[in-house]
N, C-alpha and C positions, 0 to 999 in steps of 0.2 A: 168850555169849562165855566162854571159859575163864578163870578169874580169875588162873590162873598167868601171864597175859601182861600184867598190870599192876601188881601190888602193888609190885614193885620192880626195878630195873635188873637186880639179880643173878638174880632169878628168872625174868626175860624172856631174859637172856643163857643162863641153864641149859635154857631150851626150846630155843634155838638149838643149843646144843651138843649135845643129845639128838638133835635133827633131823639134825645133821652126822654123829652116830655112827651114825645109820640107824635111831633109835626112830620107829617108824612112827607111833606116838600123839603124839610131840612133832610130827610133820610134820602130821598131822591139824590140830593146834590151830592151827599157823602158818597153813596153808592156810585153816582155817576163820576165824580172825581177819581176814584180810585179803581173803577172796572177794568180798564184797558190794561193798566199796568200790572193788576193783580192777576188777570187771565193770561197775559204773558208770561208771569213768573210762575205761576202754577203748572202751564204748558210745558215750560222748561224744565221743570222739577219733578213733573208727575210720572210714575213708573210706567215702563212700556206695557200695554195693554190697558192702562188706566183710563179713565173718562175724565179729561182735564176741565172740560166744560162744566160736569156734574160737580167735581170738587171745588171749582170757583163758586158756583151756585150754592154749594152747601156752606161755603165761607162766608158769603155774603147773608144768608138766613141767619146762621149761628152769630154773626156779629149785630145783626138787626135786633136778633131775639135778646142778645145780652148787652146791649148797647148801655144800659144802666149802670154796668160793671165797669166801664171805660172810665179812667180817670182825667177829668177835664185839666189841661195844660201840659199832659204828657203827650208823647208821640202816637197819632191814632194809626199812622202807618204802621209802625213797630206793633203795635196792638193787633192791628188786622192781619198782617203777615205771620205773626205767631198762631192766629187762628187757622190761618192756610196751611201752616207746617203740621198742625194737629191733624186737620182734614187729610193732608197728603199721606199722614202715616197711617190714618184709618184706611184709606184707599189702598196702601201697601199690605197692610193685613188682610184686607178682604181678598185681594189678588193672590196673596200666599195661601190663604185659606181654600180658595177656589182651585188653585193649581195642586193643592194636596189632595183635596177632594178627587179631581179629575185623574191624579196619578194613582189614587186607590181604586178608584171606581172604573175606569176606563178599560184597564186590562181585564176585569172581570167580565165587563159588558163585551168587550171583543172576543173573549174565550167563549161565552155563551153563544155569540151569534156563529163563530166559527164551529162550534158544536152544532147548532142547529143546522147549519148549511150542509155539514158533513153527514149527518144523519138523513138529510133529505136533499140529496144531490139531484140537480136539475138536469134535463135531458143533455145539455152540452157537456156537462161534467161527466156523465156516464159514458159518453160518447169518446171523450178523451181518454177516459180511464181504459176503455175498451181498446183503443188504439196504443195506449201505452203498454198494454200486455203483448200485444204484437210486436212492437218495438224492443221489449225487453228480451222477447223471445228470439229474436234476430242478433243480438249481442253475443259474443263468445262466452264461454261458462265462466272464465277468470272474471270478465267485466260484470257479469250477473251477480257473481258472488261478492264483487266489492259492493255493488248497489245494495244488495241484501244486508251485508254487515252493517253498512253506514245508514241506512234509510228505514230498514224494517226492524233490525235488531238493536240499532243506534248505539253501535260498538264506537269508541272514540278512535280518532285518527292514530293516536299513540298505541292502542292495542292492535290495530289493524297493521300498523308498522312491524310491530314484534312479531305478528302471525306471519307477514309476508317477507320480512327481511329488507323492506324498502323504507325509505324516510317518508315521515309525516308530509313534508312538502312535496314530493312526487306523487304520493297518494291523493293529496288535495287537488293538485294539477290535473290527475287522471280522472277524478272524480267530477271536475268541472267540464272536463271534455266530454265526458259519457253524459253528463246533465244536458250539455248543448246537443249532442247527438241525438238523444232522445227527443229533445223538444223540437229538433228539426223534422225527425221521423214522423211526430205526431201532426206537425203542421202539413207536411208533405201528403199524410193520409187523408187529413180534413180537407186538404186543396184538391185531391183527387177524387173527392166524392161528388156525385151529381148533385146540383142545386135541388134543395128539398128533400134528400135523402137523409135517413136517420140510422 
């Protein structure tokens, strides 16, 4: 640390005056004196996902750009850390806007991609669908009916319970068992195929 920053208030103030006058050596002294402390403070207060180094850098740039606004004789540290607080608020706003953008855009992009994939199923998907038909045919009629209601007709568990006289919980458990059974059936059929067969 440069000794001119702490022997006396007069010498410290002189460094700030020289920095305000554009003396780059004095600016380097001021930045060097506060750099480690400011970076540590910003890192501790930066929101999750924020760029602490970028915030600290913007703080120093803002301070150097506005050094003429600093009042000699007042606390430079308080002035600098106030700028850092505003830079952190700016970073938090940027992150909120980014999160808001992704929360609005991402579901739409995902829906489009799923739609595209469903309209152009690959060979493996077609193969699995073919096996699914065979596995469904192997189920009993009442099990196929439950699958049809829930996944093709999108009937709620409550409505299915009313139609069957069973509880929603029991139906939910049975559907889970049926899904697992169908998954295992498909995997068995895929494993039984000769390598390279489609």
